[in-house]
N, C-alpha and C positions, 0 to 999 in steps of 0.2 A: 517724729524730729531734724530740721539740718542744723540745727546751732545742741550741741552736744556739752556737757555741762561735767568739769573732770578736777567737782572739787572734790570727791574722792580720793581720786590721783596724788592732787597736792599735800591732802593733810593724811595720807601711806606718807608720802617721802619725810612730813618731819613728826610722824607717830603721836601725831596730834589725834582727839577725839573729838567726837560732835560734838558734845557737852562744853570742852574747853576752847572750840573754837567758836561757837556759839553766843559763848557771855562774852571771851573777848570780841566779837566784830558788836552785838549787842542783837544776839536776834532771839529769837529761842528754837530748841536745838527744834521743832513741829518748822519750824521755818527753815533751818538747814534745810533738811531732810524732806520739803517739797523743792527745793531749790539744786539739792545733792541730786537726784532722785528726775529732774527731768522737764518735773508738777508744773513748777511754773513757770507764768508767760508775759511776767517784765521784771528785770529787774533795776534802778535806782542807782543809778551813776552815785552819788552817795554809800548805797549798798557793798557796791564794785571796789569801791573806794577800801571800805573797811576792811571788803576781804581780800586784795593787796593788800595791804598793810599788816596788817597780819596778817598772812604768808611773805608776801615780802619775795612778789608775786610780778609779771604782772598782767594785764584783762586778759591777751587775748594764753595762757598759762591757764585762764579758769576758764574759756570759753571756749571751742571750735566750729567753727563748718562746715556740713560736709554734706558733698552734694546727696538731692534725694532721690532714693531710688524709687523708680514709677516706673 
């Protein structure tokens, strides 16, 4: 998948657990795991906004486009 999700990197930088992050964002830990592991097909802007607010970062810190290797 050409979009790489970097939530785990930002959580590690802040020494924040998935459970704490999920609670602050308003998601279940299972849904955070789906996002974190790149299995999500879409992300709502309101969810992205909440994640950026909690992590005090920009959307580009959480999502990265990479060239698809074919």
